[in-house]
N, C-alpha and C positions, 0 to 999 in steps of 0.2 A: 056408326060402328055397331054391329050386332052385340047384344048383351054378353053372349058367350065369349066372343073374341075380346071384348073389353075386360071381362073378368080374368081371362088368361093373361092379358097384357098387364093388368094390375098385379096379378100374382108374380109374374116375371120381374116386374119392376121392384116389387117388395123383396123378392129373392136377391136381386142384383144389389139392392141397397144393403141388405143384411150381409151379403158376401163382401161388399166393399167395406162395411163396418168391421166385419171380422178380420179382413185383411189388414185394415188400418190398425186394429187393436193388436193383431199378431205382430205387425211391424213395430208398433210402439213398444210392445213387450220385449221383442228381440233387441230393440235399441236400448231399452232400459237395462236388460241383462248384460248387453255388451258394455254399456257404460259402467255398470257395477263391476264387471270383470276388469275393465280398464283401470278403474279406481283401485281395485285390489292389487293389480299388477304393479301399479305405480307405488302403492304403499309397500309392497314386497321389495321392489327395487330399492326404495329408500332405506328400508331396514337392512337389506343386504349390504348396501354401500356404507352404512354406518356401523357395520360390524355386529349385526344381530341376525345371523343366518337362521337360527331356529324359529324366530318370529317371522322371518321372511318366508320360510317354508309354508307356514300356515296360510299366509296371505296369498301366496302364489298357488297353493293347492286350490284355494277358492276360485282364483282367476281361471285356472285350467278347467275346473269343474263347470264353471259357468259358460266357458267358450272353448270347448274341446277341439274345435277346428283351428284354433290359433296356435301355430307351431311356436311362435315367439314366447307364449306363456309357458309351454312345455319346456323350452330351453332355459328360460329364466328359473323355472322350478328345479330343473336338473342342476343348474349352477348353484342354487341355494342349498340343495341337498348335498352336493359335494362339499360346500363350505361348512355345512353342519355335520359332516362326517357320516351321513346316511348313504353309504356307498351302494348298497344293494338296491335301494329304491331309486337312486340316481341312475344306476345301470338299467333298470327296468324302463324308466322314463325315456332314456336315450335310445334304448333298443327299439322302442315304438317309433320314435322320430326317424331313426336311421332306416328302419324297414320301409317307411313311406318315402323318405327322401335320402337315399344312401350317399348322395353327393353334396349334402348340406355342409357347408364349411364350418359353421359354428358348432353343429352337432358333432362333427368329427373332432373338432378341437376339444370339446368337453369330454368326449370319449377318451381322447389321448390323456387328458388330465386325470380321468378316472383310472386309467391304466397305471399312471405314475403313482397315484395314491395307493394302488393295490400292489405296488412293487414289481410291475411288469414293464420295464423300460423298452424292451424290444417290441412288444405289442403297441406301446405308446408311440414309438417312432413311426410305425405303419399308419396309425391314425393321424399323426401330425402331417405326414405326407398327403394323406387324403384331404386334410383340411387345407393344406397349401394349394392344392389343385382343385379344390371344391368350389362350390357356388356360394358367393357372398353378395349381400345387398350393398349397394354403394360402391366405394372405391376398393376393388378387389386387390389391387397392387399393395395398398397400405396394409390390408389384412394379411396378405401373403408374407410381407416383410415381418410383420409382428409375430406371426405363427412360426416362421422359420427361425427368428431370433429366440423364441421360447424353446424351440427344439434344440437350438445350438447350446443354450444354457443347460438344458438337460444333459446333453452329450458331454459337456464340459464337467458337469457334476459327477458323472460316472466314468470319467477319464477315457471316453471312447474317442480317441484323438483322430484317427483316420476318418471316421464318420463325421466328426466335428468339422474337419477341414473341408470335407466334401460339401457340407451345408454352408460353410462360410464363403466359399468361392462365388456361388450365385448370389448370396446375400450381399456380398461386397459390391457386386455389379449393380444390383437393384437399388442399393442404398447409397450409391456413390455421392449423391447430392444431399444426403441427410447426415450432417456431422454427428448428431447424437447417436445414430445407429452405427455409422462408420467407426466411431470411437469404440463402441462395444465390440465391433468386429475385430478391430486391431488388438484389443485386449484379449479376446478369445483366441486369436491366432497365436499370441504369445503363450497362452495357457495350453494350447494344443501342441506346443513344441515346434511351431513354425515361425521362428523369429524373423526370417527373411520376409515372409508375407506381412508380418506385423510392421516391419520397417517401412515397407511400401505403403501400407495403409496409413501409418502415422505421417509419412511425408506428404501424402495426398491431403490429409487433414491440415497440415501446417501450411500448405499452399492455399487452402481455403481460408484459414484463419491463423495468420502468423503470430497473433498475440496471445493465443491460448497456451498457458504454461503446461497444462496437463498433457498436451500432445508431445511437447518436448521431453517431458519426464517419461512418458511411455516409450518414446523413441529411444531414449537413453537406456531403458531396461532391455529393449529388444536388441540394441547394439551390444550391450554387455553379454547377452546370451549368445550372440554370434561371435564373440571374441574380438569385436572391433572397439577396442578400448579408447582410442583417440576420438572416434566418432561419438562414443558414449559420453566422453568428457565434454565434448562440444555441446551435445544435446542437453546435458545436465546444467552446463553453464547458462545456456539459453533459458532453461526452466527457472533457474535461480534469478536471473535478471528480470523475469516476468512475474516474480513473486512466489514461486513454488518453494515448498520446504524440501528442497532436494540437495541441501548441503552435504549430508552424509553420503549420498549416492555419488556426488561429485568427488568427494574424498576417496571413495572406493575406486572410481574410475582412474583417478590419478595414481592410486596405489597399484592398481593392476598394470598401468602403463610402465611403472618403474620395476615391476616384477616379471613381466612377460619375457620369457626367454626365446620366443620364436621369431622376432623381427630379423630379417636378413641383414639389416644394417648394423646389427650388434657385432662388436668385436668378439673374438673368442674369449678374451679375459672377462668382458662384461657378461657374456652368456654364462661363463663358469661361476661368476659371482652371484648371478641371479639363481642359477641352479643350486648353489650352496644354500642360499637363503630359503629356497623352496624346500630343500631337504630338511633344514632346521625346523621349518614350520610343520612339515609332515611328521617329523620326529616328535614335536611337542603335542600334535594332535593325537598320535597313537599313545603317547605317554599318559594321556587322560583316560585311556582304556586299558589298564594293565591286565585285565582278564581276557582280552581279545586273544584268540588262538595264535600262538607263535609270537606274541608281542615281545616277551623278554629277549628272544634271540634276534628279532628284527631291530629292536631298540639298541641292543649291544652292537650290532653291525653298523647301524647308523652312527652311533657315538664313535666307533673306531674310525669310520670313514671321515667324519668331521674333524677328528683329532689328529689324523695323519698329516705329516708335513709334506708339502708339495715340493718335489725336487724338479727343477727345470721348468720350462714354460708349460702352461696349461694347454690342453688340446680340446677340440670339439668332442672327441670321444669321452674324455673325462667329464665334461659337462653333461653329456647324454647319459652317462652311467649314473650320475647323481640324480638326474631327473627320473630315470627308471626306478631307482631305489626309492625316491619320494613317492612315486605312483604305487609301488608295492606297499609301502607303509600306509598310505592313505586308504587303499582298498582293503587293508587288513583290520580296519577299525570295526568294532561291533556296532549293531544297530542302536544300542542304548548309550552310545558314547556322548559324554557332555560336550556341548559346543564351546569353542574358544573364540576369542575376538578376531582372529584372522582366518577363521574357517570359511567364510563366504568367499573371500578373495582366493583362498587356496582351492576351493571347490571349482570356481570358475576357471582357474588356471589348469587344473587337472582335466576338466572337461575339454578344454582347448587342446591340451597335449594328447588326449585320447582320440581326437578326430583325425 
């Protein structure tokens, strides 16, 4: 080989060796940096899980600074910032992630939680929906169920019942084989004023696990709300047999069965007797609110009706008149009226009569 060519080859070989060494060193350095970032992220995650969000923020800031391309570190940092109450910084961090990955499920979930913390539930609802239909690593169905349940609890807390029911219907279908989630769905149906759907959900749970007393107790409450007092009594009996502390609710159901003036099988005399008892209860409830508008006149009228002697056989019209008077008394109570021992039973009866 001519000397000039040999020299060139030697130089190229040296350059290649140096390039390889530099590449190796760079890779080693990147690996060390990533390992340091991973260690900081793990430390931050442990601090956050143990209830130290401020310390977690510092560790996770370090992890993100060392590996800015790792979206997971940015989301961990945003979660820690939320927990530490640093809402503005959390918003900035999430905005950057969402700009790059607008369909990221976890980022949208954290943005929804940020909106909740800021007192913007309507904005939060939109981000919850984006999270539900967003991209998740791993089992996306499990994540969808978890997020929809979180949204449902938010809607329950702000009494947004129509929207809540709209979320519970698909959630019930998705979680039909998960008793823990289905139990929460049943409870939320009742909270949303949909006791008929709650009954169906509790019955599905009972078919899956006939030994769980909580499901019978929940079923009893839903049946009470529907005015199905005999079914409620049966459900509470089953709850008590399985160890639930449902004795007082069983007594309430029995009381309602003996007070309900609506069964078609009642004789006119029995209906009148129940209507009289309901009128007496409503009179006592209003008597605890003497300052309610029109209370003295209404109470005097009720006392006169109850004291009047009945001549001849009682009629259905007489029973209905007493029930109507009881409803007027009940509705005339003021908002600050002190509760009495029979008010829950009377409230449930009044609700049934109003339907």
